[in-house]
Every structure is written in structure tokens, then in C-alpha cells.
N, C-alpha and C positions, 0 to 999 in steps of 0.2 A: 779298637777296631770295630768297623761300622755292623751294622746288623747284616747287609749283603755279605760282607767276606765271613762272616762266621760260618763253621762247620754246622751243618743241618742237624737238627736234633732228629734222635730216634723216631719221635712223633713225626716230625716234617719228612722224616725218608718214609714214610708209609704212607704218604700221600703222592710220590710220586707217580704210580702206579697209574691211582686214579686221574691225575693230572693229562697222564698221559692220553689214556682212553679219551678224557672228556676232549683233548683237544684232537685226536683221531680222527672224531666225530665232525671235526671243521678243517676239510682238508683242502677247501677252497677259497682263494686270497680275497675274496667279493665277499665271503661273511664269516669273517673272523669276529671272535669274541672280544668284547671288551672286561679289562681287567674288573669294573665294576660286575658286570657278568657271572665271572671268572668266581673272585671271593663271594659272592652274594651263593652261587653253589654250592662251595665249599662250605659257606658256615650253615646253609640250611641242612645240607646232608651230614654233618659233623658226627653225630650222636652212628649213624649208620657207619661214616667211616671209622669210629673210632677214634676221636680227639676230642677235648676239652679247651684249646684254646682258640683265640678269636683267628681266622685267618683274614691276613692283611695284605694289601699291595706289595709289601715287602717280603711277606712268604713267598708270593708267588713269584717274583724277580728272582729271590733264592732257590726257588723250587726248578727253574725255567733256567738258569744260569748252571745248576746242578744236571741237568739232562744234557747242556749241551757241553758243558766239560767233560760228561764223564761219558759220550758219546750214547745215549740212550736214547736221544728223540731228536728229530730235525723240527724243534720248535721253532718258528718264526715271528716274528715282531714288529708292529709297527705301530707308527701313533694312532692307526686305526684298531688295535687289536693284537691278538695271538690267534696262530693256525699250524695247523701240521702239513709239512710240505714233505714229498718225495722228491721234488723237480728239482735236478742239481741244479740249475740256472738261479732257482730260487735259494738253495742253502748256500749257495757259493757269494751271493748275492748279501747276504745277511752275513758271511764271515769278512766280507770285506767292510760294510756297514760297521758293523762290530771293531775291527781294526783301525778304521778312519777315526770312532769315538775316542779307540784307546789312544792315537796319538795326540787329539786334540785336548784330551785328559790331560797325559806327559807334559803337552804343551802349557797347559795351565798351571800345571802345578811346578813348572820350572819358573811359572812367570813368578808366582809366590812366593818362590825360594829366594829369587833375585832381589825382591821386594824386600823381603828379610830379611837379605845381607845388605841391602843399601840401609836399611835401617837401622842395623848394626852399627856399619860403617860412620852412619851420620853422629851417633850417639856417641863412639868413640872421638868423633872427631872434636866435637862440643865440648869435652872435656881435657881438652889441652890446649893452652893457646898457642899463638905463633912460633914461642921457642922453645914448646914440649912441655910445657908445665903442667903438670894438675892444676886444672884450675877450680876445682873442687876442695883441694886441701891447701894452694897455696895462698899467702897470707901476704 
């Protein structure tokens, strides 16, 4: 299981509210917070927030995904950063973007699965000669 698909730890769950509060200060699409700014803020405030681990970009993505999945906050993201939006058009555009990325990821997984099956098929073909004898054991 990848770090992004693992459930949030209790410590990470305690960071959901501070993340939402931080992003709620940035509701303007033109003033997005970059990932390094957010991780730096969390790491510089970790004692006050009560956590001991290093806040990483992976933890940030987990928290953002948790907020989206559970309908806690409309957190938008782009190559420019993160921000909070209550604009229905922005929220729907983000949903469509995520759906398109999911389709692209699934297409990549299908392609890799096909390659794996082809490799297996090629390996099986190489073991048998034209008459069907196993070339590894035939004398």
C-alpha cells in the first residue's frame, strides 16, 4: 500500500483542522499556497500543533485527499499550489480534473497489465518448441 492510500494516523487527523484553517485564509485562486510553504509552516509550528514527526508533501497530499473524500473542505490544487474555494465552478472543475487523472492512471495500469501478460505469454512460448515439447527438459 502506498503512503497516500494508507489511512491517516491519529497525529495526522489532528492536523486536518489546522490545514483547513490555513487554506481558508487563501480563497483567492491567484494567491495559492505552494506545497513547500505549507510543509514549512507545519514543520515550524509542530510543537504548538502537538506533533513530533516531519510534515512532508506526502502527508499534505494525504490530508488534502482526506478532506476531499470526507467532504470536510473544498481544497483546490493545481501546479501553482493549494487554496480553499467555495465557488461551485472551481469545485466542479477540480472534480472533473481528478476524474480525468483517475482515468489516465487506470489506462496506465491497463497498459502495464497488458505488458505483464505479454511477457508471461512470451516466456511460455519460449519454453516449448514447434511440436509442443518443453525445451527445458527435452533431450
